[in-house]
N, CA, C and O atoms as a GROMACS GRO file, in nm:
protein
  468
    1UNK      N    1   0.091  -0.147   2.835
    1UNK     CA    2   0.134  -0.187   2.702
    1UNK      C    3   0.074  -0.089   2.600
    1UNK      O    4  -0.047  -0.065   2.600
    2UNK      N    5   0.159  -0.035   2.516
    2UNK     CA    6   0.116   0.060   2.415
    2UNK      C    7   0.073  -0.013   2.288
    2UNK      O    8   0.131  -0.115   2.252
    3UNK      N    9  -0.030   0.040   2.222
    3UNK     CA   10  -0.076  -0.020   2.098
    3UNK      C   11  -0.020   0.060   1.980
    3UNK      O   12  -0.023   0.183   1.982
    4UNK      N   13   0.030  -0.010   1.880
    4UNK     CA   14   0.082   0.051   1.758
    4UNK      C   15   0.010  -0.008   1.638
    4UNK      O   16  -0.010  -0.129   1.629
    5UNK      N   17  -0.029   0.080   1.546
    5UNK     CA   18  -0.096   0.033   1.424
    5UNK      C   19  -0.032   0.103   1.306
    5UNK      O   20  -0.027   0.226   1.299
    6UNK      N   21   0.018   0.021   1.212
    6UNK     CA   22   0.090   0.076   1.097
    6UNK      C   23   0.040   0.003   0.972
    6UNK      O   24   0.022  -0.118   0.972
    7UNK      N   25   0.020   0.082   0.864
    7UNK     CA   26  -0.005   0.021   0.733
    7UNK      C   27   0.105   0.069   0.638
    7UNK      O   28   0.125   0.188   0.617
    8UNK      N   29   0.176  -0.030   0.583
    8UNK     CA   30   0.278  -0.006   0.483
    8UNK      C   31   0.209  -0.014   0.346
    8UNK      O   32   0.129  -0.104   0.321
    9UNK      N   33   0.238   0.079   0.260
    9UNK     CA   34   0.185   0.079   0.123
    9UNK      C   35   0.302   0.063   0.027
    9UNK      O   36   0.397   0.140   0.031
   10UNK      N   37   0.293  -0.037  -0.058
   10UNK     CA   38   0.397  -0.060  -0.160
   10UNK      C   39   0.333  -0.067  -0.298
   10UNK      O   40   0.233  -0.137  -0.317
   11UNK      N   41   0.389   0.004  -0.393
   11UNK     CA   42   0.335   0.002  -0.528
   11UNK      C   43   0.444  -0.023  -0.636
   11UNK      O   44   0.417  -0.017  -0.756
   12UNK      N   45   0.564  -0.051  -0.591
   12UNK     CA   46   0.674  -0.082  -0.684
   12UNK      C   47   0.730  -0.219  -0.649
   12UNK      O   48   0.763  -0.247  -0.534
   13UNK      N   49   0.742  -0.303  -0.750
   13UNK     CA   50   0.790  -0.438  -0.730
   13UNK      C   51   0.932  -0.446  -0.672
   13UNK      O   52   0.964  -0.533  -0.592
   14UNK      N   53   1.017  -0.352  -0.715
   14UNK     CA   54   1.158  -0.356  -0.669
   14UNK      C   55   1.179  -0.301  -0.526
   14UNK      O   56   1.292  -0.296  -0.478
   15UNK      N   57   1.074  -0.262  -0.462
   15UNK     CA   58   1.085  -0.206  -0.326
   15UNK      C   59   1.056  -0.309  -0.215
   15UNK      O   60   1.062  -0.276  -0.097
   16UNK      N   61   1.023  -0.433  -0.253
   16UNK     CA   62   0.983  -0.532  -0.155
   16UNK      C   63   1.093  -0.567  -0.054
   16UNK      O   64   1.065  -0.582   0.065
   17UNK      N   65   1.216  -0.578  -0.099
   17UNK     CA   66   1.326  -0.613  -0.006
   17UNK      C   67   1.335  -0.513   0.110
   17UNK      O   68   1.342  -0.552   0.226
   18UNK      N   69   1.334  -0.385   0.076
   18UNK     CA   70   1.344  -0.280   0.176
   18UNK      C   71   1.219  -0.282   0.268
   18UNK      O   72   1.231  -0.269   0.390
   19UNK      N   73   1.101  -0.297   0.208
   19UNK     CA   74   0.981  -0.298   0.288
   19UNK      C   75   0.979  -0.414   0.388
   19UNK      O   76   0.946  -0.394   0.505
   20UNK      N   77   1.014  -0.532   0.342
   20UNK     CA   78   1.015  -0.648   0.433
   20UNK      C   79   1.117  -0.628   0.545
   20UNK      O   80   1.093  -0.669   0.658
   21UNK      N   81   1.228  -0.568   0.514
   21UNK     CA   82   1.328  -0.538   0.620
   21UNK      C   83   1.272  -0.440   0.720
   21UNK      O   84   1.289  -0.458   0.841
   22UNK      N   85   1.205  -0.336   0.672
   22UNK     CA   86   1.146  -0.236   0.762
   22UNK      C   87   1.040  -0.298   0.853
   22UNK      O   88   1.034  -0.269   0.972
   23UNK      N   89   0.957  -0.383   0.794
   23UNK     CA   90   0.854  -0.453   0.873
   23UNK      C   91   0.919  -0.540   0.981
   23UNK      O   92   0.874  -0.538   1.096
   24UNK      N   93   1.019  -0.613   0.947
   24UNK     CA   94   1.089  -0.698   1.039
   24UNK      C   95   1.151  -0.618   1.155
   24UNK      O   96   1.147  -0.662   1.270
   25UNK      N   97   1.206  -0.503   1.124
   25UNK     CA   98   1.264  -0.417   1.228
   25UNK      C   99   1.154  -0.369   1.323
   25UNK      O  100   1.173  -0.368   1.445
   26UNK      N  101   1.041  -0.330   1.269
   26UNK     CA  102   0.930  -0.286   1.353
   26UNK      C  103   0.882  -0.397   1.447
   26UNK      O  104   0.852  -0.373   1.564
   27UNK      N  105   0.874  -0.516   1.393
   27UNK     CA  106   0.833  -0.631   1.478
   27UNK      C  107   0.928  -0.648   1.598
   27UNK      O  108   0.885  -0.671   1.711
   28UNK      N  109   1.059  -0.636   1.568
   28UNK     CA  110   1.156  -0.647   1.676
   28UNK      C  111   1.138  -0.536   1.780
   28UNK      O  112   1.147  -0.560   1.900
   29UNK      N  113   1.115  -0.416   1.733
   29UNK     CA  114   1.098  -0.302   1.821
   29UNK      C  115   0.969  -0.314   1.904
   29UNK      O  116   0.968  -0.279   2.022
   30UNK      N  117   0.863  -0.363   1.842
   30UNK     CA  118   0.732  -0.370   1.908
   30UNK      C  119   0.709  -0.506   1.977
   30UNK      O  120   0.596  -0.536   2.015
   31UNK      N  121   0.810  -0.585   1.992
   31UNK     CA  122   0.792  -0.723   2.042
   31UNK      C  123   0.720  -0.731   2.176
   31UNK      O  124   0.649  -0.828   2.203
   32UNK      N  125   0.739  -0.628   2.259
   32UNK     CA  126   0.672  -0.630   2.392
   32UNK      C  127   0.544  -0.548   2.395
   32UNK      O  128   0.480  -0.538   2.499
   33UNK      N  129   0.506  -0.492   2.284
   33UNK     CA  130   0.385  -0.409   2.275
   33UNK      C  131   0.278  -0.478   2.189
   33UNK      O  132   0.302  -0.578   2.123
   34UNK      N  133   0.161  -0.420   2.194
   34UNK     CA  134   0.052  -0.464   2.110
   34UNK      C  135   0.070  -0.393   1.975
   34UNK      O  136   0.069  -0.270   1.969
   35UNK      N  137   0.087  -0.467   1.867
   35UNK     CA  138   0.106  -0.405   1.738
   35UNK      C  139   0.019  -0.470   1.630
   35UNK      O  140  -0.012  -0.589   1.635
   36UNK      N  141  -0.018  -0.390   1.533
   36UNK     CA  142  -0.089  -0.437   1.416
   36UNK      C  143  -0.015  -0.377   1.296
   36UNK      O  144  -0.006  -0.256   1.281
   37UNK      N  145   0.036  -0.464   1.212
   37UNK     CA  146   0.109  -0.421   1.095
   37UNK      C  147   0.042  -0.481   0.971
   37UNK      O  148   0.030  -0.603   0.960
   38UNK      N  149  -0.001  -0.395   0.880
   38UNK     CA  150  -0.057  -0.438   0.754
   38UNK      C  151   0.036  -0.396   0.643
   38UNK      O  152   0.102  -0.292   0.652
   39UNK      N  153   0.042  -0.477   0.538
   39UNK     CA  154   0.118  -0.445   0.418
   39UNK      C  155   0.022  -0.450   0.300
   39UNK      O  156  -0.029  -0.557   0.264
   40UNK      N  157  -0.004  -0.333   0.240
   40UNK     CA  158  -0.094  -0.325   0.127
   40UNK      C  159  -0.016  -0.305  -0.004
   40UNK      O  160   0.054  -0.205  -0.023
   41UNK      N  161  -0.030  -0.403  -0.094
   41UNK     CA  162   0.036  -0.395  -0.224
   41UNK      C  163  -0.064  -0.344  -0.328
   41UNK      O  164  -0.177  -0.393  -0.337
   42UNK      N  165  -0.019  -0.247  -0.405
   42UNK     CA  166  -0.099  -0.196  -0.515
   42UNK      C  167  -0.010  -0.191  -0.640
   42UNK      O  168   0.109  -0.221  -0.635
   43UNK      N  169  -0.071  -0.152  -0.748
   43UNK     CA  170   0.002  -0.136  -0.875
   43UNK      C  171   0.084  -0.263  -0.904
   43UNK      O  172   0.038  -0.374  -0.877
   44UNK      N  173   0.204  -0.247  -0.957
   44UNK     CA  174   0.282  -0.364  -0.994
   44UNK      C  175   0.332  -0.448  -0.877
   44UNK      O  176   0.375  -0.562  -0.894
   45UNK      N  177   0.328  -0.391  -0.759
   45UNK     CA  178   0.375  -0.464  -0.640
   45UNK      C  179   0.290  -0.588  -0.608
   45UNK      O  180   0.337  -0.677  -0.538
   46UNK      N  181   0.167  -0.594  -0.660
   46UNK     CA  182   0.083  -0.710  -0.636
   46UNK      C  183   0.142  -0.837  -0.698
   46UNK      O  184   0.110  -0.948  -0.655
   47UNK      N  185   0.228  -0.821  -0.797
   47UNK     CA  186   0.292  -0.936  -0.861
   47UNK      C  187   0.374  -1.019  -0.761
   47UNK      O  188   0.389  -1.140  -0.778
   48UNK      N  189   0.426  -0.954  -0.658
   48UNK     CA  190   0.504  -1.024  -0.558
   48UNK      C  191   0.425  -1.134  -0.489
   48UNK      O  192   0.483  -1.234  -0.448
   49UNK      N  193   0.294  -1.117  -0.476
   49UNK     CA  194   0.209  -1.212  -0.408
   49UNK      C  195   0.175  -1.335  -0.492
   49UNK      O  196   0.105  -1.425  -0.445
   50UNK      N  197   0.223  -1.340  -0.615
   50UNK     CA  198   0.196  -1.456  -0.700
   50UNK      C  199   0.279  -1.578  -0.654
   50UNK      O  200   0.402  -1.579  -0.666
   51UNK      N  201   0.211  -1.676  -0.602
   51UNK     CA  202   0.282  -1.791  -0.544
   51UNK      C  203   0.363  -1.868  -0.646
   51UNK      O  204   0.452  -1.944  -0.608
   52UNK      N  205   0.334  -1.851  -0.774
   52UNK     CA  206   0.408  -1.921  -0.879
   52UNK      C  207   0.544  -1.854  -0.907
   52UNK      O  208   0.635  -1.916  -0.962
   53UNK      N  209   0.556  -1.728  -0.871
   53UNK     CA  210   0.675  -1.652  -0.906
   53UNK      C  211   0.763  -1.616  -0.787
   53UNK      O  212   0.879  -1.579  -0.808
   54UNK      N  213   0.714  -1.625  -0.665
   54UNK     CA  214   0.792  -1.581  -0.552
   54UNK      C  215   0.904  -1.679  -0.520
   54UNK      O  216   0.889  -1.801  -0.532
   55UNK      N  217   1.017  -1.624  -0.479
   55UNK     CA  218   1.133  -1.710  -0.445
   55UNK      C  219   1.108  -1.777  -0.311
   55UNK      O  220   1.030  -1.729  -0.229
   56UNK      N  221   1.176  -1.890  -0.292
   56UNK     CA  222   1.163  -1.962  -0.164
   56UNK      C  223   1.207  -1.875  -0.046
   56UNK      O  224   1.147  -1.878   0.061
   57UNK      N  225   1.311  -1.799  -0.067
   57UNK     CA  226   1.363  -1.711   0.038
   57UNK      C  227   1.255  -1.610   0.081
   57UNK      O  228   1.227  -1.593   0.200
   58UNK      N  229   1.197  -1.544  -0.019
   58UNK     CA  230   1.094  -1.445   0.012
   58UNK      C  231   0.971  -1.513   0.074
   58UNK      O  232   0.910  -1.460   0.167
   59UNK      N  233   0.935  -1.629   0.024
   59UNK     CA  234   0.818  -1.699   0.076
   59UNK      C  235   0.839  -1.734   0.223
   59UNK      O  236   0.751  -1.712   0.306
   60UNK      N  237   0.955  -1.787   0.255
   60UNK     CA  238   0.985  -1.822   0.394
   60UNK      C  239   0.978  -1.699   0.483
   60UNK      O  240   0.927  -1.704   0.595
   61UNK      N  241   1.031  -1.588   0.433
   61UNK     CA  242   1.035  -1.466   0.515
   61UNK      C  243   0.895  -1.409   0.536
   61UNK      O  244   0.863  -1.371   0.649
   62UNK      N  245   0.813  -1.403   0.434
   62UNK     CA  246   0.679  -1.346   0.457
   62UNK      C  247   0.592  -1.443   0.536
   62UNK      O  248   0.501  -1.399   0.606
   63UNK      N  249   0.617  -1.572   0.528
   63UNK     CA  250   0.545  -1.667   0.616
   63UNK      C  251   0.586  -1.641   0.762
   63UNK      O  252   0.503  -1.646   0.852
   64UNK      N  253   0.715  -1.614   0.783
   64UNK     CA  254   0.762  -1.579   0.918
   64UNK      C  255   0.690  -1.454   0.969
   64UNK      O  256   0.642  -1.451   1.082
   65UNK      N  257   0.684  -1.350   0.883
   65UNK     CA  258   0.618  -1.227   0.921
   65UNK      C  259   0.467  -1.249   0.948
   65UNK      O  260   0.410  -1.192   1.041
   66UNK      N  261   0.406  -1.331   0.867
   66UNK     CA  262   0.266  -1.363   0.888
   66UNK      C  263   0.245  -1.427   1.023
   66UNK      O  264   0.152  -1.392   1.095
   67UNK      N  265   0.332  -1.522   1.059
   67UNK     CA  266   0.323  -1.588   1.191
   67UNK      C  267   0.343  -1.489   1.305
   67UNK      O  268   0.293  -1.510   1.416
   68UNK      N  269   0.416  -1.382   1.277
   68UNK     CA  270   0.436  -1.276   1.381
   68UNK      C  271   0.317  -1.180   1.385
   68UNK      O  272   0.312  -1.091   1.470
   69UNK      N  273   0.222  -1.196   1.293
   69UNK     CA  274   0.101  -1.114   1.300
   69UNK      C  275   0.084  -1.012   1.187
   69UNK      O  276  -0.012  -0.935   1.189
   70UNK      N  277   0.172  -1.010   1.092
   70UNK     CA  278   0.162  -0.914   0.983
   70UNK      C  279   0.050  -0.959   0.888
   70UNK      O  280   0.039  -1.076   0.853
   71UNK      N  281  -0.032  -0.863   0.848
   71UNK     CA  282  -0.143  -0.889   0.757
   71UNK      C  283  -0.105  -0.840   0.616
   71UNK      O  284  -0.072  -0.722   0.599
   72UNK      N  285  -0.109  -0.927   0.519
   72UNK     CA  286  -0.074  -0.891   0.381
   72UNK      C  287  -0.201  -0.874   0.297
   72UNK      O  288  -0.289  -0.960   0.298
   73UNK      N  289  -0.208  -0.763   0.226
   73UNK     CA  290  -0.331  -0.723   0.155
   73UNK      C  291  -0.298  -0.686   0.011
   73UNK      O  292  -0.190  -0.634  -0.017
   74UNK      N  293  -0.391  -0.714  -0.080
   74UNK     CA  294  -0.381  -0.671  -0.219
   74UNK      C  295  -0.512  -0.607  -0.263
   74UNK      O  296  -0.620  -0.647  -0.220
   75UNK      N  297  -0.500  -0.508  -0.348
   75UNK     CA  298  -0.620  -0.445  -0.406
   75UNK      C  299  -0.668  -0.526  -0.525
   75UNK      O  300  -0.591  -0.559  -0.615
   76UNK      N  301  -0.797  -0.558  -0.525
   76UNK     CA  302  -0.856  -0.640  -0.631
   76UNK      C  303  -0.836  -0.579  -0.770
   76UNK      O  304  -0.799  -0.649  -0.865
   77UNK      N  305  -0.860  -0.449  -0.781
   77UNK     CA  306  -0.841  -0.384  -0.912
   77UNK      C  307  -0.698  -0.394  -0.962
   77UNK      O  308  -0.674  -0.405  -1.082
   78UNK      N  309  -0.603  -0.389  -0.869
   78UNK     CA  310  -0.462  -0.399  -0.908
   78UNK      C  311  -0.430  -0.539  -0.956
   78UNK      O  312  -0.353  -0.556  -1.050
   79UNK      N  313  -0.489  -0.640  -0.893
   79UNK     CA  314  -0.468  -0.777  -0.937
   79UNK      C  315  -0.521  -0.794  -1.080
   79UNK      O  316  -0.457  -0.858  -1.164
   80UNK      N  317  -0.636  -0.737  -1.106
   80UNK     CA  318  -0.692  -0.743  -1.240
   80UNK      C  319  -0.605  -0.670  -1.342
   80UNK      O  320  -0.576  -0.722  -1.450
   81UNK      N  321  -0.564  -0.548  -1.304
   81UNK     CA  322  -0.484  -0.466  -1.396
   81UNK      C  323  -0.350  -0.530  -1.431
   81UNK      O  324  -0.300  -0.515  -1.542
   82UNK      N  325  -0.290  -0.604  -1.334
   82UNK     CA  326  -0.160  -0.663  -1.356
   82UNK      C  327  -0.169  -0.815  -1.381
   82UNK      O  328  -0.070  -0.888  -1.372
   83UNK      N  329  -0.292  -0.858  -1.412
   83UNK     CA  330  -0.318  -0.996  -1.454
   83UNK      C  331  -0.263  -1.102  -1.357
   83UNK      O  332  -0.203  -1.201  -1.398
   84UNK      N  333  -0.287  -1.077  -1.228
   84UNK     CA  334  -0.252  -1.173  -1.126
   84UNK      C  335  -0.380  -1.245  -1.086
   84UNK      O  336  -0.472  -1.184  -1.032
   85UNK      N  337  -0.386  -1.373  -1.112
   85UNK     CA  338  -0.503  -1.454  -1.084
   85UNK      C  339  -0.515  -1.476  -0.933
   85UNK      O  340  -0.418  -1.514  -0.867
   86UNK      N  341  -0.633  -1.451  -0.879
   86UNK     CA  342  -0.653  -1.469  -0.735
   86UNK      C  343  -0.619  -1.612  -0.690
   86UNK      O  344  -0.574  -1.630  -0.577
   87UNK      N  345  -0.639  -1.711  -0.772
   87UNK     CA  346  -0.608  -1.850  -0.738
   87UNK      C  347  -0.457  -1.874  -0.725
   87UNK      O  348  -0.415  -1.974  -0.666
   88UNK      N  349  -0.376  -1.784  -0.779
   88UNK     CA  350  -0.232  -1.800  -0.774
   88UNK      C  351  -0.170  -1.721  -0.660
   88UNK      O  352  -0.048  -1.726  -0.642
   89UNK      N  353  -0.250  -1.651  -0.583
   89UNK     CA  354  -0.197  -1.572  -0.471
   89UNK      C  355  -0.149  -1.661  -0.358
   89UNK      O  356  -0.199  -1.772  -0.338
   90UNK      N  357  -0.052  -1.610  -0.285
   90UNK     CA  358  -0.010  -1.674  -0.160
   90UNK      C  359  -0.136  -1.688  -0.076
   90UNK      O  360  -0.217  -1.596  -0.069
   91UNK      N  361  -0.153  -1.803  -0.014
   91UNK     CA  362  -0.283  -1.836   0.047
   91UNK      C  363  -0.332  -1.743   0.155
   91UNK      O  364  -0.452  -1.739   0.180
   92UNK      N  365  -0.245  -1.668   0.220
   92UNK     CA  366  -0.291  -1.582   0.330
   92UNK      C  367  -0.304  -1.435   0.290
   92UNK      O  368  -0.326  -1.351   0.377
   93UNK      N  369  -0.292  -1.401   0.164
   93UNK     CA  370  -0.313  -1.264   0.122
   93UNK      C  371  -0.460  -1.231   0.120
   93UNK      O  372  -0.540  -1.303   0.060
   94UNK      N  373  -0.497  -1.122   0.186
   94UNK     CA  374  -0.633  -1.076   0.186
   94UNK      C  375  -0.657  -0.982   0.069
   94UNK      O  376  -0.570  -0.902   0.035
   95UNK      N  377  -0.772  -0.991   0.007
   95UNK     CA  378  -0.804  -0.907  -0.106
   95UNK      C  379  -0.910  -0.805  -0.063
   95UNK      O  380  -1.012  -0.840  -0.004
   96UNK      N  381  -0.883  -0.680  -0.094
   96UNK     CA  382  -0.981  -0.573  -0.067
   96UNK      C  383  -1.030  -0.520  -0.200
   96UNK      O  384  -0.955  -0.517  -0.297
   97UNK      N  385  -1.156  -0.478  -0.205
   97UNK     CA  386  -1.210  -0.430  -0.333
   97UNK      C  387  -1.138  -0.307  -0.389
   97UNK      O  388  -1.108  -0.301  -0.508
   98UNK      N  389  -1.111  -0.209  -0.304
   98UNK     CA  390  -1.050  -0.085  -0.348
   98UNK      C  391  -0.937  -0.048  -0.251
   98UNK      O  392  -0.962  -0.016  -0.135
   99UNK      N  393  -0.814  -0.051  -0.300
   99UNK     CA  394  -0.697  -0.028  -0.215
   99UNK      C  395  -0.698   0.112  -0.156
   99UNK      O  396  -0.665   0.129  -0.038
  100UNK      N  397  -0.734   0.211  -0.231
  100UNK     CA  398  -0.736   0.350  -0.180
  100UNK      C  399  -0.835   0.361  -0.063
  100UNK      O  400  -0.806   0.428   0.036
  101UNK      N  401  -0.948   0.299  -0.074
  101UNK     CA  402  -1.044   0.302   0.034
  101UNK      C  403  -0.991   0.229   0.158
  101UNK      O  404  -1.020   0.269   0.271
  102UNK      N  405  -0.915   0.123   0.136
  102UNK     CA  406  -0.853   0.052   0.247
  102UNK      C  407  -0.755   0.144   0.323
  102UNK      O  408  -0.751   0.143   0.446
  103UNK      N  409  -0.678   0.220   0.250
  103UNK     CA  410  -0.585   0.314   0.313
  103UNK      C  411  -0.660   0.422   0.393
  103UNK      O  412  -0.621   0.458   0.504
  104UNK      N  413  -0.765   0.472   0.334
  104UNK     CA  414  -0.847   0.574   0.402
  104UNK      C  415  -0.907   0.515   0.532
  104UNK      O  416  -0.898   0.576   0.638
  105UNK      N  417  -0.966   0.398   0.522
  105UNK     CA  418  -1.027   0.334   0.638
  105UNK      C  419  -0.926   0.305   0.748
  105UNK      O  420  -0.953   0.328   0.866
  106UNK      N  421  -0.810   0.253   0.710
  106UNK     CA  422  -0.707   0.222   0.809
  106UNK      C  423  -0.660   0.348   0.882
  106UNK      O  424  -0.645   0.348   1.004
  107UNK      N  425  -0.638   0.453   0.806
  107UNK     CA  426  -0.597   0.576   0.870
  107UNK      C  427  -0.707   0.632   0.961
  107UNK      O  428  -0.678   0.691   1.066
  108UNK      N  429  -0.832   0.613   0.921
  108UNK     CA  430  -0.944   0.652   1.006
  108UNK      C  431  -0.950   0.572   1.134
  108UNK      O  432  -1.000   0.619   1.236
  109UNK      N  433  -0.897   0.447   1.129
  109UNK     CA  434  -0.892   0.361   1.245
  109UNK      C  435  -0.766   0.382   1.330
  109UNK      O  436  -0.740   0.308   1.425
  110UNK      N  437  -0.691   0.484   1.295
  110UNK     CA  438  -0.571   0.517   1.376
  110UNK      C  439  -0.440   0.457   1.328
  110UNK      O  440  -0.340   0.468   1.398
  111UNK      N  441  -0.439   0.394   1.212
  111UNK     CA  442  -0.318   0.339   1.157
  111UNK      C  443  -0.228   0.452   1.106
  111UNK      O  444  -0.276   0.550   1.048
  112UNK      N  445  -0.099   0.439   1.126
  112UNK     CA  446   0.000   0.530   1.067
  112UNK      C  447   0.032   0.478   0.929
  112UNK      O  448   0.056   0.358   0.912
  113UNK      N  449   0.032   0.565   0.831
  113UNK     CA  450   0.060   0.530   0.692
  113UNK      C  451   0.208   0.548   0.663
  113UNK      O  452   0.265   0.654   0.687
  114UNK      N  453   0.271   0.442   0.611
  114UNK     CA  454   0.411   0.447   0.567
  114UNK      C  455   0.418   0.395   0.423
  114UNK      O  456   0.368   0.287   0.393
  115UNK      N  457   0.479   0.473   0.337
  115UNK     CA  458   0.493   0.439   0.199
  115UNK      C  459   0.632   0.379   0.176
  115UNK      O  460   0.732   0.434   0.221
  116UNK      N  461   0.637   0.266   0.105
  116UNK     CA  462   0.767   0.207   0.068
  116UNK      C  463   0.834   0.302  -0.030
  116UNK      O  464   0.775   0.343  -0.130
  117UNK      N  465   0.959   0.335  -0.001
  117UNK     CA  466   1.033   0.429  -0.085
  117UNK      C  467   1.178   0.396  -0.102
  117UNK      O  468   1.250   0.468  -0.171
   0.00000   0.00000   0.00000
């Protein structure tokens, strides 16, 4: 069984649809392998994690992805900059102190970096 590690980086709010689709496709492809998929939101993309604003459709889909093993992450400084209260985040979003450092560390751990575009 081959191990795959990928970190998706998203920094634009309007790119979430495409990113979630790409993550879902990878899960289907890696279904028989060991995989680790992280999604790191920075900049305005952290607004998507606000549980008060997310649509039911998106919430259902990211909960599905979470159950499949996807790890959702937000940068603390970005939450502050975009005025997203930590108490309003979707309950399973992990907060890291510095998003850039998270990307560096993940790549150092063998994760492939993919930017939402």
